[in-house]
C-alpha positions in Angstrom: 166.9 156.7 97.6 166.2 157.9 93.4 164.6 155.3 91.1 166.1 154.8 88.0 165.1 152.0 85.3 162.4 149.9 84.8 161.9 146.3 82.6 159.3 144.3 81.8 159.4 141.0 80.0 156.3 139.4 78.8 154.2 141.7 81.8 150.4 142.5 81.2 150.3 143.3 77.9 153.8 144.3 77.3 156.1 142.0 75.7 159.2 143.8 76.2 159.3 147.7 77.7 161.9 149.7 79.0 161.5 153.0 81.0 163.9 155.7 82.5 162.8 157.0 85.6 165.8 159.4 87.0 163.3 162.8 85.9 160.4 160.9 86.2 158.0 159.5 84.0 154.8 160.9 82.2 152.7 157.7 80.7 149.8 158.4 78.1 147.9 156.2 76.2 144.2 155.0 75.4 142.3 152.8 77.9 143.5 148.8 78.0 147.0 150.2 76.7 148.7 148.6 79.9 149.2 152.6 81.3 148.3 151.3 85.0 150.0 148.0 84.4 153.5 149.8 84.5 153.1 151.7 88.0 151.9 147.7 89.0 154.9 146.7 88.1 156.7 148.8 90.7 154.4 147.8 93.3 155.1 144.5 92.7 158.4 144.7 93.1 158.0 146.2 96.8 155.6 143.2 97.8 156.5 140.6 100.1 154.6 137.8 98.0 153.1 137.6 94.8 149.6 136.5 95.8 147.5 138.2 93.2 149.6 139.2 90.4 149.9 135.7 88.1 147.2 137.3 86.2 149.7 140.0 84.8 151.9 137.4 83.0 151.2 137.7 79.3 148.6 135.6 77.8 150.5 132.8 76.1 153.4 133.5 78.3 155.0 131.0 81.3 157.0 133.7 82.4 156.9 137.5 83.1 160.2 139.5 84.6 160.0 143.2 86.2 163.7 145.0 87.0 163.7 147.9 89.3 167.0 149.7 89.3 167.6 152.3 91.7 169.9 154.2 94.1 170.7 154.8 97.5 173.4 155.8 100.1 175.8 155.8 96.8 175.4 152.9 96.0 172.9 151.4 92.5 171.2 148.2 93.4 169.0 146.2 90.6 166.0 144.0 91.6 164.5 141.5 89.7 161.2 139.3 90.5 159.4 137.0 88.3 156.3 135.0 87.8 155.9 131.8 86.5 152.8 129.7 85.9 153.5 126.4 87.4 156.1 127.3 89.8 156.8 129.9 92.6 157.9 133.3 92.1 161.6 134.1 92.3 163.5 137.4 93.0 167.1 138.5 93.4 169.0 141.5 94.4 171.8 143.4 93.2 174.4 146.0 94.7 177.0 147.5 92.6 178.1 143.4 91.1 177.5 141.7 94.6 174.3 139.8 94.7 173.1 140.3 98.5 169.7 138.7 97.7 168.4 135.7 96.4 164.8 134.6 96.9 161.4 137.2 97.6 161.2 137.1 101.8 165.5 137.9 101.7 165.1 140.4 98.9 161.7 142.3 100.5 163.3 142.5 104.0 166.3 144.5 102.6 164.0 146.5 100.7 162.1 147.4 103.6 165.0 148.8 105.5 165.1 151.1 102.3 161.7 151.4 101.4 158.8 149.9 103.5 155.8 148.6 101.6 153.9 150.6 104.0 155.1 154.1 102.9 154.7 153.5 99.5 151.0 151.8 99.4 149.8 154.7 101.7 152.1 157.6 100.9 153.6 157.7 97.7 151.3 156.0 95.8 147.7 157.5 94.5 145.2 155.1 92.9 142.8 156.6 90.1 140.9 159.6 91.5 142.2 159.1 94.8 144.2 162.5 95.1 141.9 164.7 96.8 140.2 161.4 98.9 142.6 162.6 101.7 140.8 165.5 102.1 137.2 163.8 102.3 138.5 161.6 104.7 139.9 164.1 107.0 136.2 165.0 107.6 135.7 161.5 109.3 137.4 159.9 112.5 139.0 157.5 110.3 140.9 160.1 108.3 142.4 161.7 112.0 143.0 158.0 112.7 145.0 157.5 109.4 146.7 160.5 110.0 147.7 159.2 113.3 148.8 155.9 111.9 151.2 157.9 109.3 152.8 159.9 112.2 153.2 156.3 114.6 151.1 157.9 117.6 148.5 155.0 116.9 151.4 153.3 118.9 151.6 155.8 121.9 147.7 154.9 121.9 147.8 151.0 121.8 150.4 151.6 124.7 147.7 153.5 126.9 145.1 151.2 126.1 147.2 148.3 126.9 148.7 150.1 130.3 145.4 150.6 131.1 144.7 146.7 130.5 147.6 145.7 132.3 146.4 148.0 135.0 143.6 146.0 135.7 145.4 142.6 135.7 147.8 144.2 138.3 144.8 145.6 140.5 143.5 141.7 140.2 146.3 140.5 141.8 146.8 142.7 144.3 143.9 142.1 145.3 144.8 138.4 145.5 147.3 139.0 147.7 145.2 141.4 150.0 142.9 137.9 150.6 145.8 135.4 151.5 147.2 138.1 153.7 143.9 138.1 155.6 144.2 134.7 156.1 147.4 134.7 158.6 147.0 136.8 161.5 148.5 139.9 162.9 151.3 138.5 164.6 151.6 135.4 162.3 155.6 136.1 162.1 156.2 136.0 166.0 153.7 132.6 165.9 155.8 131.0 163.1 159.3 132.4 164.8 158.5 130.7 168.3 157.0 127.5 166.9 160.3 127.0 164.7 162.6 127.3 168.1 160.2 124.7 170.0 161.4 122.2 167.1 165.1 123.3 167.2 165.1 121.7 170.7 163.3 118.8 170.6 165.3 117.5 167.5 168.8 118.1 169.7 167.2 116.2 172.5 166.6 113.2 169.9 169.6 113.8 168.4 171.3 113.1 172.1 169.7 110.2 172.4 170.7 108.7 169.1 174.3 109.7 170.5 173.8 107.2 173.1 172.3 104.4 171.3 174.9 104.9 168.8 177.9 104.0 171.3 176.3 101.1 172.4 175.6 99.8 169.4 180.3 99.9 168.8 180.0 97.8 171.9 177.8 95.2 170.4 179.3 95.3 166.9 182.8 94.4 168.8 181.9 91.7 171.1 179.6 89.8 168.5 182.9 90.0 166.2 185.0 88.0 168.5 182.4 85.5 169.1 181.8 85.2 165.0 185.6 84.6 164.6 185.3 81.5 167.3 182.7 80.2 165.6 184.7 80.9 162.1 187.3 78.2 163.6 185.2 75.6 164.6 182.6 75.8 161.6 186.1 75.5 159.8 187.2 72.5 161.9 183.8 70.9 161.3 183.8 71.2 157.9 187.3 69.7 157.3 185.9 66.3 159.3 183.0 66.2 157.0 185.1 66.6 153.9 187.8 63.7 155.0 184.5 61.3 155.5 182.9 62.6 152.4 186.8 61.7 150.5 186.8 58.4 152.6 184.1 57.2 151.2 184.2 57.9 147.8 187.4 56.1 147.6 186.5 53.0 149.0 183.7 53.3 146.4 186.4 53.5 143.8 188.6 50.7 145.2 185.6 48.3 144.8 185.0 49.3 141.2 188.6 48.8 140.0 189.0 45.5 141.6 186.0 44.3 140.2 187.0 45.8 136.8 190.4 43.9 137.0 188.7 40.7 137.6 186.3 41.3 134.5 189.5 42.2 132.5 191.6 38.9 133.3 188.8 36.9 132.4 188.6 38.5 128.7 192.4 37.7 128.4 191.3 34.2 128.9 189.0 33.7 126.3 190.8 35.4 123.4 192.7 32.0 121.8 189.2 30.4 121.8 188.1 33.2 119.8 191.2 33.2 117.5 190.3 29.3 116.2 187.0 31.0 115.3 188.7 33.5 113.2 190.2 31.8 110.9 187.0 29.1 110.2 185.2 32.2 109.3 188.1 33.5 107.2 188.5 30.8 104.8 184.0 30.9 104.1 184.4 34.5 103.6 186.4 34.3 100.6 183.8 31.5 98.8 181.6 33.9 99.3 183.2 37.5 98.0 182.6 36.7 94.7 178.2 37.1 95.0 179.2 40.6 95.8 180.5 41.5 92.0 177.4 39.0 90.6 174.7 40.7 93.0 176.1 44.0 91.5 175.6 42.6 87.9 172.4 41.5 88.0 171.1 44.8 89.3 172.8 46.8 86.3 171.0 44.2 83.6 167.9 45.0 85.5 168.6 48.8 85.5 169.3 48.8 81.4 166.6 46.6 80.7 164.4 48.9 82.5 165.6 52.0 80.2 165.8 50.1 76.8 162.1 49.6 77.9 161.6 53.3 77.7 162.6 53.6 74.1 160.0 51.4 72.9 158.1 54.6 71.3 161.4 55.6 68.8 159.9 54.2 65.8 156.4 56.3 66.4 158.2 59.3 66.3 160.9 58.7 63.2 157.6 57.8 61.4 156.0 60.9 62.7 159.0 63.1 62.0 158.8 61.6 57.9 155.4 63.1 57.7 156.4 66.4 58.7 159.0 67.0 56.6 156.8 66.0 53.6 154.4 68.4 54.8 157.0 71.4 55.1 158.6 71.2 51.2 155.3 73.2 50.0 156.5 75.8 52.6 158.3 78.3 50.3 155.5 78.1 47.7 153.2 79.4 50.0 155.3 81.9 51.7 156.0 83.8 48.2 152.3 83.6 47.4 151.7 85.1 50.6 154.4 87.9 50.3 152.5 88.8 46.7 149.4 89.2 48.4 150.5 91.0 51.1 152.4 93.6 48.6 148.9 94.1 46.3 147.2 94.8 49.7 149.1 97.4 51.0 149.0 98.8 47.3 145.3 99.0 47.8 145.7 100.5 51.3 147.3 103.7 50.3 145.4 104.2 47.3 142.1 104.2 49.8 143.8 106.6 51.5 144.4 108.7 49.0 140.6 109.0 47.9 140.0 109.5 51.4 141.7 112.3 51.6 140.5 113.6 48.3 137.2 113.5 49.1 137.5 115.3 52.0 139.3 117.9 50.5 136.3 118.4 47.8 133.6 118.2 51.0 135.6 121.1 52.1 135.8 123.3 49.3 132.0 122.4 48.1 131.3 123.9 52.5 133.4 126.9 51.5 131.5 127.6 48.3 128.4 127.0 50.4 129.8 129.7 52.9 130.6 132.5 50.1 127.2 133.6 50.2 127.8 137.8 50.1 131.5 137.6 49.8 131.4 136.2 45.9 135.3 135.7 46.0 136.6 132.3 44.9 138.3 130.4 47.5 141.5 129.2 45.1 142.3 132.5 43.4 140.5 135.1 45.8 138.9 136.7 42.5 135.4 138.1 42.3 132.4 135.3 41.1 129.3 136.0 39.8 126.4 134.0 40.8 126.5 131.9 37.8 130.2 131.1 38.2 129.5 129.7 41.7 126.4 127.7 40.6 128.9 125.9 38.1 131.4 125.7 40.7 129.5 123.8 43.0 128.0 121.4 40.1 131.5 120.5 39.0 133.0 120.0 42.4 129.5 117.5 43.5 130.4 115.8 40.3 134.2 115.1 41.3 132.7 114.2 44.7 130.6 111.1 42.8 133.4 109.9 41.0 135.6 109.8 43.5 133.5 108.1 45.4 132.8 105.4 43.1 136.3 104.5 42.7 137.1 104.4 46.6 133.9 101.8 46.6 135.6 99.8 43.6 138.9 99.6 45.7 137.3 98.6 48.6 135.4 95.5 47.1 139.1 94.9 45.5 140.5 95.1 49.4 138.3 92.9 50.5 139.0 90.1 47.8 142.4 90.2 48.4 142.2 90.2 52.2 140.0 86.9 51.6 142.5 85.3 49.6 145.4 86.1 51.7 144.4 85.4 55.5 144.2 81.5 54.1 147.9 81.8 53.5 148.4 83.7 56.9 147.3 81.0 58.8 149.0 77.9 56.7 152.1 79.9 57.0 151.7 79.8 60.9 151.0 76.3 60.7 154.5 75.6 58.8 155.8 77.4 61.5 154.4 74.8 64.2 156.0 72.2 61.8 159.1 73.3 61.9 159.1 73.6 65.4 157.8 70.1 66.2 160.2 68.4 63.5 163.4 70.0 65.3 162.4 69.0 68.5 161.5 65.5 66.5 165.0 65.3 65.5 166.6 66.0 68.8 165.0 63.4 70.6 165.4 60.7 68.0 169.1 61.2 67.9 169.4 61.3 71.2 167.2 57.9 72.0 169.1 55.9 69.2 172.1 56.7 70.8 171.3 55.4 74.7 169.9 52.1 72.9 173.3 51.1 71.8 175.2 52.8 74.9 172.2 50.4 76.7 172.6 47.3 74.6 176.6 47.3 74.7 176.6 48.2 78.6 174.8 44.7 79.1 177.3 42.8 77.2 180.2 44.0 79.5 178.1 43.1 82.4 177.9 39.3 81.4 180.9 39.4 80.5 182.0 40.5 84.0 179.5 37.9 85.6 181.1 35.3 83.8 184.8 36.3 85.3 183.2 35.7 88.6 181.8 32.0 87.8 178.1 33.1 87.7 176.1 29.7 86.6 172.7 31.3 86.0 171.6 31.1 90.1 168.5 34.0 90.4 168.9 37.2 91.7 167.0 35.8 95.3 169.4 33.2 95.7 172.4 35.3 94.6 171.1 38.5 97.8 170.5 35.2 100.3 174.6 34.6 99.5 175.1 38.3 100.2 173.9 39.0 103.2 175.4 35.8 104.5 179.1 37.4 103.3 177.5 40.8 105.3 177.0 38.4 108.7 180.6 36.9 108.3 182.4 40.3 107.3 180.7 41.3 110.6 182.0 38.6 112.7 185.2 38.5 111.4 185.8 42.0 112.3 184.6 41.8 115.8 186.8 38.8 116.8 189.9 41.0 114.9 189.1 43.7 117.3 189.2 41.2 120.4 192.1 39.1 119.2 194.2 42.5 118.3 192.7 44.2 121.7 195.0 41.8 123.5 198.0 43.4 124.7 195.3 46.9 125.5 193.9 44.5 128.0 197.1 43.7 130.0 198.1 47.5 130.0 194.7 48.2 131.5 195.1 45.7 133.9 198.5 47.3 134.8 197.1 50.5 134.9 194.2 49.5 137.0 196.5 47.8 139.6 198.7 50.8 140.0 195.3 52.8 140.5 194.8 50.3 142.9 198.2 51.0 144.9 197.1 54.6 144.8 193.8 54.9 146.5 195.3 52.4 149.4 197.8 55.1 149.7 195.4 57.9 150.1 192.8 56.2 152.0 195.9 55.9 154.8 196.5 59.5 155.0 192.7 60.2 155.1 192.6 58.4 158.1 196.1 60.2 159.6 194.3 63.9 159.0 190.9 62.6 160.6 193.3 61.4 164.2 194.9 65.0 164.3 191.6 67.1 163.6 189.8 68.4 166.7 186.2 69.4 167.2 183.6 70.3 170.2 180.2 70.1 169.4 178.7 71.4 173.0 181.7 74.2 172.5 179.6 75.3 169.3 176.3 75.4 170.4 177.6 77.4 173.2 179.0 79.9 170.9 176.3 80.0 168.4 173.8 80.8 171.1 175.9 84.0 172.6 175.8 84.9 168.8 172.1 84.9 168.6 171.6 86.9 171.7 174.6 89.7 170.8 172.4 89.7 167.3 169.2 90.4 168.9 170.7 93.2 170.9 172.4 94.8 167.6 169.2 94.4 165.6 167.1 96.2 168.4 169.9 99.1 169.1 169.7 99.3 164.9 165.5 99.7 165.2 165.3 102.3 168.0 168.0 104.1 166.4 166.2 103.9 163.3 162.9 105.3 165.3 165.2 108.3 166.6 166.1 109.0 163.2 162.5 109.2 161.7 161.4 111.7 164.5 164.5 113.6 163.7 163.6 113.9 160.1 159.9 114.5 161.0 160.7 117.1 163.4 163.2 118.5 160.8 160.7 118.3 158.1 157.4 120.0 160.4 160.5 123.1 161.1 160.9 123.4 157.6 157.7 123.1 156.6 157.3 126.2 159.0 160.2 128.1 157.4 158.5 127.4 154.7 155.2 129.0 155.5 157.3 131.9 157.0 158.9 132.4 153.5 155.3 132.0 152.0 154.2 134.7 154.4 157.2 137.1 153.9 157.4 136.8 150.3 153.2 137.2 149.4 153.9 140.6 152.0 156.2 141.4 149.2 154.7 140.9 146.7 151.8 142.7 148.0 153.6 145.8 148.2 155.4 145.2 144.9 152.3 144.8 143.1 150.7 148.5 145.3 153.8 150.3 143.9 153.5 148.7 140.5 149.8 149.7 140.1 150.9 153.5 141.0 153.6 153.6 139.0 151.5 151.8 135.6 148.8 154.9 136.7 151.5 157.7 137.0 153.1 156.0 133.6 149.9 156.0 131.4 148.9 159.6 131.9 151.9 160.2 129.7 150.4 158.2 126.4 147.0 160.0 127.0 145.5 161.0 123.4 144.6 164.7 124.6 146.9 165.7 127.2 150.1 163.4 127.3 153.1 162.8 125.2 150.7 161.9 122.1 149.0 165.2 122.3 152.8 166.7 122.3 153.9 164.7 119.6 150.6 165.7 117.5 151.3 169.6 118.2 154.5 168.9 117.0 153.7 167.1 113.5 151.1 169.8 113.1 153.2 172.5 113.5 156.0 171.5 111.0 153.2 170.1 108.7 151.5 173.7 108.7 154.9 175.2 107.4 155.3 172.5 104.8 151.6 172.7 103.5 151.7 176.3 103.5 154.9 176.2 101.2 154.0 173.9 98.4 150.0 175.1 98.0 152.1 178.8 97.7 154.3 176.4 95.1 151.1 175.5 92.9 148.8 178.3 93.8 150.2 181.9 93.3 147.0 183.6 93.6 148.4 186.2 96.7 144.9 186.1 98.7 146.5 183.2 100.1 147.7 184.1 103.5 149.0 180.1 104.9 147.1 176.8 105.3 147.2 175.1 108.5 145.6 172.4 110.5 143.9 172.4 114.1 144.9 169.4 116.7 141.9 167.6 115.0 143.0 168.1 111.6 140.9 170.0 110.3 142.3 172.2 107.5 141.6 176.1 107.4 143.3 178.5 104.7 143.5 182.1 105.7 143.0 184.6 103.2 143.5 188.3 102.9 139.7 188.2 103.2 138.8 185.6 105.9 139.4 182.3 106.7 138.1 179.4 104.1 137.0 175.4 104.6 138.3 172.9 102.0 134.5 172.6 101.0 134.9 176.4 99.7 137.2 175.5 97.3 137.1 175.3 93.7 137.9 171.6 92.2 141.3 172.7 90.7 141.8 174.0 94.1 141.0 171.2 95.7 143.8 169.3 93.6 146.5 171.9 94.1 145.7 171.8 98.2 145.4 167.4 98.1 148.6 167.5 96.2 150.3 170.4 98.4 149.4 168.1 101.5 150.6 165.0 99.8 154.0 166.3 99.0 154.2 167.9 102.2 153.4 164.4 104.3 156.3 163.3 101.8 158.8 165.9 103.2 157.8 164.9 106.7 157.2 161.2 106.4 158.8 159.5 103.1 162.7 158.6 103.1 162.2 159.2 98.8 160.8 162.4 97.1 159.2 160.3 94.8 154.9 160.5 94.1 153.1 158.2 91.6 149.9 159.2 90.2 147.3 156.8 88.3 145.0 158.8 86.4 145.0 162.2 88.9 143.0 164.2 85.5 140.1 161.6 85.4 137.5 163.7 87.4 138.7 167.1 86.8 137.2 169.3 84.0 139.8 170.5 81.5 140.7 173.9 83.0 141.3 172.1 86.6 143.4 169.6 84.6 145.6 172.6 83.4 146.2 173.9 86.8 146.8 170.6 87.8 149.4 169.8 85.2 151.0 173.3 85.7 151.3 172.3 89.4 152.8 168.8 88.9 155.2 170.3 86.6 156.6 172.1 89.3 156.6 169.1 91.8 158.6 167.6 89.3 161.8 169.9 89.6 162.4 168.7 92.8 161.1 165.0 93.4 160.3 162.3 91.0 157.1 162.0 89.9 155.7 159.1 88.3 152.1 159.8 86.3 149.7 157.9 83.9 147.1 159.4 82.3 144.8 158.6 79.3 143.9 162.3 79.0 146.5 164.4 77.5 147.0 168.0 79.2 149.1 170.6 77.9 150.3 172.1 80.7 151.8 168.6 81.5 155.1 168.6 80.2 157.7 165.9 82.1 161.1 165.3 81.0 160.3 161.5 80.0 157.4 160.7 78.1 156.2 157.2 76.9 153.4 157.0 74.4 151.0 153.5 74.3 148.3 155.1 72.0 149.5 153.1 69.4 149.5 149.9 71.3 
């Protein structure tokens, strides 16, 4: 993997910045120019979340973005991540021309497969004054544990610890299984098997008894079936006789009702002639009374139209009010013209007053600025220097202008109040005109409608009187006419009833004929029922004997069934007890197996745990392998950075203590100078990167801060050598002459 290019937009104090990273990058500038924020942008790309980075959005902006391109495995990638003030961050990742991730989570997951955030933060990125800290931390336990974590040995130690806990858990289970086994006697297996055999014999004996009872049950069922067949035949014969007797009784009832109805119909036919004479008399009377129906309707209509004419009596008052309103509305146009003139004058005065208020504010601000010019002595209008005399004169003239404008403003306000007092009454009068116009419009509509209705009602009354005269109306009062109408209604009802009866004579004769035929049919059916009764035989004594025999056989059936049920329950109980014994035997076998398996598991875990012991197992072996490789790389890189021939090699012991072997003896880290410590720390960091990192990259933030000038130059030369074989990104506010990377950004002018 190799970083290629970094692009920032609205990031920290940078509105826009592009940096070529392919050949490394040296960033210089004063404090506060945003040097470290460039390294923070690279770290942000590899972070899982944007938490803690929103303050990197440039002041006054709503969004900041970081783009980082890099190559890996023959492919080119571009990652873009954006921060927002008011919404969640976004991210995308492009491989070549194809988007392979489109959200922060998926981008982080893909980056982890290329360069993990953990390696970047713990190995490749060195914060301010952090270069030599790695040497200081090695003197304590945490530093040694940090090296174990870098090598991945902490995972093996956690296996050793967790295996110990698992051994304790397994031994606890083993103890439980042993306690459970102690509850069983030594010959538990044989005892269980003997009892199971006894239960098997009992089950066979009971099942044999049940088989005999089943045979008896089949015989009883066969005999019972024959008896029930005989009973069914006798029952059907009895039901047939009962049904025939019931039908006979019903026919007798229907026959009596038919004879009675025939007598009634014949009597009604005899009375029809008398009713014909009554119908003729009533018809004549109805013709004489029919004219009162039309007279009654006319009287009711006259009363209704009279009531409606009475409701129009307010017509005259409404006409008078309409004339009064039309007289008042004649002044409407004059009042409206006067109101519009007053309104225009009011608007002009308000605009003039607003202009004077703005002029007063301008003069007041100008006067205030004159007071703030003490010690500056420059005219706020032209910017020329002023002496004290000119400034005083300017203040006096400005104060006089303010006074003049203020007097004019008061005069305009007085005029404005006068105009408002004359305009407001006109406005109220216009509102009243609107109300009068609405009322007049409503009255015109009402008066027109009422006049049309009055004409219509009078015409209707004349038509009604003419119609009543044609009917022979001679001035009778409504109660008399109502009485005649009621008599007409009664006569009409009687006529209708008589007509129905006279016209129904033929229907009565048809009905008599049908009833006579029905009577003959009933007599024929009665003879058939009597014949069936004489042909059906039934013996009550035989039916009683068969019923007793069936009851006796049913009792036998239920007794045998009960015995079978008892035997079935006994078999079920014996099988359940047998199964319980088998389950207990299986449980005993299972418990014994679990005890043996747990014992084997504990022995296996104890043997396996020793493999992961820190000082004598796989951890010790791997640590020694790592230290051998690290010693070789550390010596190689230290000699590249420090060409002093007295240093032979650099090595770690198994506790990560560093020893430098020289031509004149061994040295510890504490005996080195500041520059040599920096070279050793840099060599150690590069050796770890060679050993553990997928990318030859080192990011240094202010590595020269705690060194004097001479040691800075030494470290600068070492960094030059390092940049020849890997990528180096450095931020410094101190210029170091010996540090000469190919790419450089100078932020000193920001």
